[in-house]
Residue, then its C-alpha position, 0 to 999 in steps of 0.5 A: x571286126x573284120x580283118x583287112x589286109x592291105x595290098x602293098x605290092x605297089x610299094x614293095x612286094x616284100x622286105x626280100x624283094x629286089x626293089x626293097x633291097x635295091x632301095x636299101x642299097x641306094x639309100x646307103x650309097x646316098x648317105x655315104x655320098x652326102x657325107x663325102x660331099x659335106x667333108x669336101x664342101x669347104x672349097x665350094x661357095x655357101x649357096x652351092x653347098x646349101x643347094x646341093x645339100x638340100x637336093x641330096x637330103x631330099x633324095x635321101x628322105x624320099x627313099x627312106x620315107x618309102x622304106x619306113x612307110x612300107x614297114x609301118x603300113x605292114x605293121x599297121x595291117x598286122x600288128x603281129x608281123x615280126x618282120x615289120x617290127 
């Protein structure tokens, strides 16, 4: 069986890349922003809260999916990749 390594550079160059680190930082900021929004949502209408909650949650899911998919693809291409575990 031939070992094939996938080129994942179009997602991230590495876990140490600026793009990866920036997305981690952005993810943390968006999660914090969602928490703050939910904490102050009592003053808003229900439909507005739901609409904004869905948008904020989708933004979080988009970034977290890309981060986790990169790690899973790295691990899938090399099950000995300790950095991806």
